[in-house]
C-alpha positions as CSV (number, residue, x, y, z in Angstrom):
1,M,-55.9,79.8,-11.3
2,E,-54.8,76.9,-13.5
3,P,-51.2,75.9,-13.3
4,T,-49.3,75.8,-16.5
5,N,-47.3,72.4,-16.2
6,C,-48.4,69.4,-14.9
7,L,-47.6,66.0,-14.2
8,S,-50.1,62.9,-13.4
9,D,-50.2,60.8,-10.6
10,F,-49.7,57.0,-10.3
11,R,-53.2,56.5,-11.6
12,G,-53.1,59.3,-14.2
13,C,-54.7,62.1,-12.5
14,E,-52.9,65.4,-13.4
15,I,-51.5,67.3,-10.4
16,S,-50.4,70.8,-9.9
17,G,-47.1,72.0,-8.6
18,A,-45.3,68.6,-8.4
19,T,-41.9,67.2,-9.0
20,P,-41.1,63.8,-10.0
21,G,-39.2,63.1,-6.3
22,A,-42.0,65.5,-4.6
23,L,-44.8,62.8,-6.2
24,D,-43.0,60.0,-5.3
25,A,-42.8,61.2,-1.5
26,F,-46.2,61.8,-1.8
27,E,-47.2,58.5,-3.7
28,H,-45.5,57.0,-0.8
29,A,-47.4,58.8,1.9
30,L,-50.8,58.4,-0.1
31,A,-50.0,54.1,0.1
32,T,-49.4,54.3,4.2
33,F,-52.8,56.4,4.4
34,Q,-54.8,53.6,2.2
35,S,-53.5,51.0,4.4
36,W,-54.2,52.2,7.4
37,R,-50.7,52.4,8.5
38,N,-48.8,55.2,10.5
39,G,-46.0,57.5,9.0
40,S,-48.4,59.4,6.0
41,D,-47.2,62.5,7.8
42,G,-43.8,62.0,7.7
43,Y,-43.3,60.5,4.3
44,L,-45.4,63.5,2.8
45,A,-42.9,66.1,4.5
46,P,-40.3,65.8,1.8
47,A,-42.9,66.4,-0.9
48,L,-44.1,69.7,1.0
49,Q,-40.4,70.8,1.1
50,D,-39.4,69.6,-2.3
51,A,-42.6,71.4,-4.2
52,P,-44.3,73.8,-1.7
53,S,-46.8,74.6,-4.6
54,F,-47.9,70.7,-4.8
55,V,-51.5,71.0,-4.6
56,M,-52.4,67.6,-3.8
57,A,-49.5,67.1,-1.3
58,H,-51.4,69.8,1.0
59,V,-54.5,68.3,0.0
60,L,-53.7,64.7,1.3
61,Q,-52.0,66.8,4.5
62,A,-55.4,68.6,5.5
63,Y,-57.3,65.1,4.9
64,L,-55.1,63.9,7.4
65,Y,-56.2,66.1,10.1
66,L,-59.6,65.8,8.8
67,A,-59.7,62.2,9.4
68,S,-59.5,62.4,13.2
69,R,-62.4,62.4,15.4
70,D,-60.7,65.1,17.9
71,P,-61.9,68.6,16.8
72,V,-58.5,70.4,17.9
73,R,-56.8,67.9,15.3
74,V,-59.2,68.5,12.9
75,R,-59.1,72.4,13.0
76,R,-55.0,72.0,12.1
77,A,-56.8,71.9,8.5
78,R,-57.7,75.5,8.5
79,P,-54.3,76.7,8.2
80,V,-53.6,74.2,5.0
81,L,-56.8,75.0,3.3
82,A,-55.9,79.1,3.7
83,R,-52.8,78.2,1.9
84,L,-54.1,75.8,-0.8
85,W,-56.9,78.5,-1.7
86,Q,-53.4,80.9,-3.1
87,M,-51.8,78.5,-4.8
88,P,-52.5,77.4,-8.8
89,A,-54.9,74.3,-9.1
90,N,-57.0,72.4,-11.3
91,A,-60.6,71.7,-11.8
92,R,-60.3,68.2,-10.0
93,E,-58.0,70.0,-7.2
94,R,-60.4,73.0,-6.9
95,L,-63.1,70.4,-6.1
96,H,-61.0,68.8,-3.3
97,L,-60.5,72.7,-2.0
98,S,-64.1,73.0,-1.5
99,A,-64.7,69.5,0.0
100,I,-62.4,70.7,2.2
101,A,-64.1,73.7,3.3
102,A,-67.3,72.1,3.6
103,I,-65.9,69.3,6.0
104,L,-64.7,72.2,8.5
105,A,-67.9,74.0,7.8
106,D,-69.5,70.8,9.4
107,D,-71.5,70.5,6.3
108,Y,-70.6,66.5,5.6
109,E,-73.4,66.4,3.2
110,H,-71.9,69.1,0.4
111,A,-68.3,67.5,1.1
112,K,-70.0,64.1,0.3
113,A,-71.8,65.6,-2.8
114,L,-68.7,67.4,-4.0
115,L,-66.2,64.2,-3.8
116,G,-69.3,62.5,-5.4
117,G,-69.2,65.2,-8.5
118,L,-65.6,64.4,-8.5
119,L,-65.5,60.6,-8.6
120,T,-68.1,61.2,-11.6
121,R,-65.3,62.7,-13.5
122,E,-62.3,61.1,-12.1
123,P,-63.2,57.6,-10.8
124,R,-59.8,56.7,-10.3
125,D,-59.3,60.0,-7.3
126,V,-58.6,57.2,-4.8
127,L,-57.8,59.7,-2.0
128,A,-61.0,61.4,-3.2
129,L,-62.5,58.0,-2.5
130,Q,-61.6,57.3,0.5
131,V,-62.4,60.6,2.6
132,A,-65.8,60.4,0.7
133,H,-66.1,56.2,2.0
134,N,-65.3,57.7,5.7
135,L,-68.1,60.4,5.6
136,D,-70.1,58.2,4.6
137,Y,-69.1,55.9,7.3
138,L,-69.0,59.0,10.1
139,T,-72.6,59.8,9.0
140,G,-74.3,56.0,8.6
141,D,-74.7,56.3,4.9
142,V,-74.3,52.8,4.3
143,A,-76.2,52.7,0.7
144,R,-74.2,55.5,-0.2
145,M,-70.9,54.2,0.9
146,S,-71.7,51.1,-1.0
147,D,-72.9,52.6,-4.2
148,R,-69.8,54.7,-4.0
149,V,-67.4,52.3,-4.3
150,A,-69.0,50.0,-6.5
151,G,-69.7,52.7,-9.1
152,V,-65.8,53.2,-9.4
153,L,-65.1,49.4,-9.6
154,P,-65.3,49.6,-13.4
155,A,-62.4,52.1,-14.0
156,W,-59.8,50.0,-11.9
157,S,-58.1,47.1,-12.4
158,S,-55.5,45.2,-10.5
159,D,-52.4,47.0,-11.7
160,M,-53.2,50.3,-10.6
161,A,-51.8,52.1,-7.5
162,G,-54.0,51.4,-4.8
163,Y,-56.7,48.7,-6.2
164,H,-55.9,46.8,-3.1
165,A,-57.7,49.7,-1.0
166,V,-60.3,50.1,-3.6
167,L,-60.9,46.5,-2.7
168,A,-61.1,46.7,0.9
169,M,-63.3,49.8,0.9
170,H,-65.8,47.9,-1.1
171,A,-65.4,45.0,1.4
172,F,-66.3,47.1,4.7
173,A,-69.7,48.4,2.4
174,L,-70.4,45.0,1.7
175,E,-70.2,43.7,5.2
176,E,-72.1,46.9,6.7
177,G,-74.7,46.3,4.2
178,G,-75.5,42.5,5.5
179,Q,-73.4,41.2,2.5
180,F,-71.0,38.9,4.7
181,A,-69.9,36.6,2.3
182,R,-68.8,38.7,-0.5
183,A,-67.4,41.0,2.0
184,E,-65.2,38.3,3.2
185,E,-64.2,37.7,-0.6
186,F,-63.8,41.2,-1.8
187,A,-61.2,41.4,1.6
188,K,-59.5,38.4,0.8
189,Q,-58.7,40.0,-2.8
190,A,-57.4,42.9,-1.4
191,L,-54.8,41.1,0.7
192,K,-53.8,39.0,-1.9
193,L,-52.6,42.7,-3.6
194,N,-51.3,43.8,-0.4
195,P,-51.0,41.5,2.7
196,F,-50.3,44.4,4.7
197,D,-53.5,46.4,4.2
198,A,-54.9,46.9,7.6
199,R,-58.1,47.9,6.4
200,A,-58.8,44.4,5.2
201,H,-57.8,43.0,8.0
202,H,-60.2,45.0,9.8
203,V,-62.8,43.8,7.3
204,M,-61.9,40.3,8.6
205,A,-63.0,41.2,12.0
206,H,-66.1,42.8,11.4
207,V,-67.4,39.8,9.0
208,F,-66.5,36.9,11.9
209,E,-68.4,39.5,14.5
210,M,-71.1,39.9,12.3
211,T,-71.8,36.5,11.6
212,E,-71.1,35.3,15.4
213,R,-67.9,33.2,14.3
214,A,-65.7,34.0,17.3
215,D,-63.1,31.4,17.3
216,A,-62.7,31.7,13.8
217,G,-62.2,35.4,14.3
218,V,-59.7,34.8,17.4
219,Q,-57.9,32.7,15.1
220,W,-57.8,34.8,12.1
221,M,-56.6,37.7,14.0
222,Q,-53.9,35.5,16.2
223,E,-52.7,34.4,12.9
224,H,-51.7,37.8,11.2
225,I,-51.0,39.7,14.3
226,E,-47.7,40.8,13.1
227,I,-49.5,42.5,10.5
228,W,-52.4,44.4,12.1
229,T,-50.4,45.4,15.1
230,A,-47.2,46.6,13.6
231,D,-47.3,50.2,13.1
232,T,-50.9,50.4,12.2
233,V,-53.3,53.3,13.0
234,V,-56.1,50.1,13.7
235,A,-54.3,48.4,16.2
236,T,-56.1,49.1,19.4
237,H,-59.6,48.9,17.4
238,C,-58.5,45.6,16.1
239,W,-57.5,44.8,19.9
240,W,-61.0,45.7,20.6
241,H,-62.3,43.6,18.2
242,L,-60.2,40.6,19.6
243,A,-61.8,40.9,23.1
244,L,-65.4,41.3,21.7
245,F,-64.7,38.0,20.3
246,H,-63.3,36.7,23.8
247,L,-66.5,38.0,25.1
248,A,-68.7,36.4,22.7
249,E,-67.6,33.3,24.2
250,G,-67.7,33.9,27.8
251,R,-64.2,34.6,28.1
252,I,-64.3,37.6,30.4
253,E,-61.0,37.5,32.0
254,R,-59.1,37.2,28.8
255,A,-61.2,40.5,27.5
256,L,-60.0,42.5,30.1
257,A,-56.7,41.1,29.9
258,V,-57.0,42.4,26.6
259,Y,-58.1,45.6,27.9
260,D,-55.2,46.2,30.5
261,T,-52.3,45.0,28.3
262,R,-53.7,46.7,24.9
263,V,-56.7,48.8,24.6
264,R,-55.8,51.2,27.3
265,A,-52.3,50.0,28.1
266,G,-50.4,53.4,27.2
267,R,-53.8,55.5,28.7
268,S,-53.9,57.1,24.9
269,D,-55.6,60.4,24.6
270,E,-56.8,60.1,21.3
271,V,-60.8,59.7,20.8
272,A,-60.8,56.8,18.7
273,D,-59.2,55.1,21.5
274,M,-61.0,56.2,24.3
275,I,-64.2,55.1,22.3
276,D,-62.9,51.5,22.2
277,A,-61.9,51.6,25.3
278,A,-65.4,52.8,27.0
279,A,-67.4,50.4,24.8
280,L,-65.0,47.3,26.0
281,L,-65.6,48.6,29.3
282,W,-69.3,48.5,29.3
283,R,-69.5,45.6,27.1
284,I,-67.6,43.6,29.6
285,E,-70.1,44.9,32.4
286,L,-73.3,43.8,30.7
287,K,-71.7,40.1,30.4
288,G,-71.7,40.5,34.1
289,G,-67.7,41.5,34.2
290,H,-66.6,43.9,37.0
291,A,-64.2,46.8,35.8
292,G,-63.5,48.3,38.6
293,A,-61.1,51.0,39.3
294,R,-60.2,50.9,35.1
295,W,-63.8,53.4,35.2
296,S,-62.3,56.2,36.7
297,E,-59.1,56.5,34.8
298,L,-61.4,56.4,31.6
299,A,-64.0,58.9,32.7
300,S,-61.1,61.4,33.7
301,A,-59.6,60.8,30.2
302,W,-62.9,61.7,28.9
303,A,-63.8,65.0,30.8
304,P,-61.9,67.4,28.6
305,H,-63.6,66.5,25.7
306,I,-67.5,67.2,27.2
307,A,-67.6,70.5,25.4
308,D,-66.3,69.4,22.1
309,A,-69.8,69.6,20.3
310,F,-68.3,67.7,17.2
311,C,-69.6,64.4,17.1
312,T,-72.7,62.6,18.4
313,F,-70.9,58.9,18.3
314,N,-67.6,60.4,20.9
315,D,-70.8,62.0,23.4
316,L,-72.2,58.4,23.7
317,H,-68.9,56.9,24.5
318,A,-68.0,59.9,27.2
319,M,-71.5,59.2,28.6
320,I,-70.6,55.8,28.8
321,A,-67.5,56.3,30.8
322,F,-68.7,58.9,33.0
323,V,-71.8,56.3,33.9
324,G,-69.7,53.7,34.3
325,A,-67.0,55.3,36.7
326,R,-70.4,56.7,38.5
327,R,-68.9,60.3,38.0
328,W,-72.6,61.2,37.9
329,D,-71.0,65.2,38.3
330,L,-69.6,64.4,34.8
331,A,-72.8,63.2,33.5
332,Q,-74.7,66.0,34.1
333,R,-72.4,68.4,32.9
334,M,-72.6,66.3,29.4
335,E,-76.2,65.9,29.7
336,R,-76.3,69.8,30.1
337,E,-74.1,70.3,27.4
338,L,-76.1,68.6,25.4
339,A,-79.3,69.9,26.3
340,Q,-78.2,73.6,24.9
341,R,-76.0,72.2,21.9
342,Q,-79.4,70.4,20.4
343,S,-80.7,74.3,19.6
344,S,-77.9,74.6,17.2
345,C,-78.0,74.7,13.5
346,T,-75.3,72.1,12.8
347,R,-74.5,68.8,12.0
348,H,-73.8,68.0,15.5
349,G,-77.0,69.6,16.8
350,D,-79.2,67.7,14.6
351,T,-77.9,64.7,15.8
352,T,-77.6,65.8,19.6
353,R,-81.4,66.5,19.4
354,L,-82.7,63.6,17.4
355,I,-80.6,61.0,18.9
356,G,-77.2,62.1,21.0
357,L,-79.5,63.7,24.2
358,P,-81.7,60.8,24.4
359,A,-79.8,58.3,23.9
360,C,-77.2,59.7,26.6
361,R,-80.0,60.0,29.2
362,A,-81.0,56.4,28.6
363,L,-77.6,55.6,29.1
364,T,-77.9,57.6,32.6
365,A,-81.2,56.2,33.4
366,F,-79.4,52.5,33.1
367,G,-76.6,53.4,35.4
368,R,-79.0,54.1,38.0
369,G,-81.0,51.4,37.8
370,E,-84.0,53.4,36.3
371,Y,-84.4,50.3,33.6
372,T,-87.9,51.6,32.5
373,T,-87.3,55.0,32.0
374,A,-84.0,53.6,30.0
375,I,-85.8,51.4,27.9
376,G,-88.4,53.7,27.0
377,L,-85.6,55.9,25.5
378,L,-83.6,53.3,23.3
379,V,-86.9,52.0,21.8
380,S,-87.9,55.5,21.2
381,L,-84.8,56.3,19.3
382,P,-85.8,57.1,15.5
383,A,-85.0,54.6,12.6
384,L,-82.5,57.3,11.7
385,A,-80.4,56.6,14.4
386,H,-77.7,54.5,12.7
387,R,-76.7,58.2,11.2
388,I,-74.4,59.2,14.5
389,G,-72.3,57.0,12.3
390,G,-69.8,54.3,13.6
391,S,-70.1,50.2,12.4
392,H,-72.8,48.0,13.3
393,A,-70.8,46.6,15.5
394,Q,-69.8,49.6,17.6
395,R,-73.2,51.0,17.7
396,D,-74.8,47.2,19.0
397,V,-73.8,48.9,22.3
398,L,-77.3,50.7,22.5
399,Q,-79.1,47.3,21.7
400,L,-77.1,45.2,24.4
401,T,-77.5,47.9,26.7
402,L,-81.6,47.7,26.2
403,R,-81.3,43.7,25.9
404,R,-79.5,44.4,29.5
405,A,-82.2,46.3,31.0
406,L,-85.0,43.8,29.9
407,E,-83.3,41.4,31.9
408,C,-83.0,43.0,35.0
409,M,-86.9,44.2,34.7
410,S,-88.8,41.9,37.2
411,R,-91.0,40.2,34.2
412,P,-87.9,40.0,31.4
413,V,-90.2,38.0,28.9
414,S,-92.9,40.5,28.8
415,R,-91.0,43.3,28.8
416,L,-88.9,42.0,25.7
417,R,-91.9,41.5,23.9
418,T,-92.9,45.2,24.4
419,A,-89.5,46.5,23.4
420,V,-89.3,44.3,19.9
421,R,-92.5,45.7,18.9
422,L,-91.6,48.9,19.5
423,S,-88.2,48.8,18.2
424,T,-89.9,47.8,15.0
425,R,-92.3,49.9,14.6
426,H,-90.3,51.6,11.8
427,P,-90.0,48.8,8.8
428,A,-86.8,48.8,7.3
429,T,-86.6,48.7,3.6
430,T,-82.3,47.9,3.4
431,P,-80.1,46.2,5.4
432,D,-79.1,49.6,7.4
433,R,-82.1,49.3,9.9
434,G,-81.2,51.7,12.6
435,I,-79.3,51.9,16.1
436,L,-81.1,49.2,17.5
437,R,-81.3,46.5,14.4
438,R,-78.6,44.7,12.9
439,P,-78.5,43.5,9.3
440,S,-80.2,39.9,8.6
441,L,-78.2,37.4,7.4
């Protein structure tokens, strides 16, 4: 159904079913979402109440659910979509509905294609850009992430609402593509427009990590600590970055203190927070630290997610927690689950078969001291292993595990040469070089 009366949002895109007051509330919620700050749901509620047929308000609500790494929260978008199908909507809005349906059907590639077509028609649809950008990230599609944001930039200017978010997305895509100087430049441009853009501060953390400027990273994070910690969705993850900077400088006890007081202080059951916790403890132990009983608590938190069958990136970090805690019962349950899921004709089934199951087996072998097996599995991961998603900094956990396994072998130098030869058998043509390779500087 086509709507009879339309307003336009703050970027000139026509919207259906809104009132001026509902539009203001929607824009407030959208700006919060763009800046990676908490509270979008609360700001959106008045828009939905004032204008129950406001299509884009419901679309934003669905995307807020879909942005989660927890399948339980993701499924909450289903009734929202059911309501949306009953509302009059314009052509652009119907593309959003189709993209939401594709995400719920686990067809991220189709959703990306739909949103790409939408952005070709309306490059100022910043919500479409943000969701497509996140899907590119979740699927490890660095090349498209970069091209997608760069393609819409000519349609934007600094006086448009949300331009800082577009710059921050562009900065992250540049960083993941190995263009670190340009990434820093665009992140700082975003912060000039909106100093409270937590996404742009996050980009800066990545730039410092990838250029191995740990002390500069600590300084930046401390100077802006009141911004990235205050009511942001990325606070725990930024603490994780700060802990990595300490680790890079050999300050293991400081990294453990960050874990205890910030990363895991509240025993969060958010999957994204548990990913950071597992990755940090694993890196601490690879550096020679001792996580002790912390592993047991974290493994117990991960246990309910063994059968999620949702995301290989999640599965790897659950396995890290189980191996770290020496909970071989949970590790075996996870391996059995993945062995069954690998035959599924789904996105998760594909990534489990190609990457998740062998990588989890490698982690288990490493934890049991079976280093030859771990090395063989890790260097045999395909060149497309980066498609499990996550950033280069996050995926480094497997590269670091490989290095540590090599160090534990009786003849580490010869083993290292063998592993390097094997892991580079697939020539890379772009900076996104797979799970065991970083982009060149």
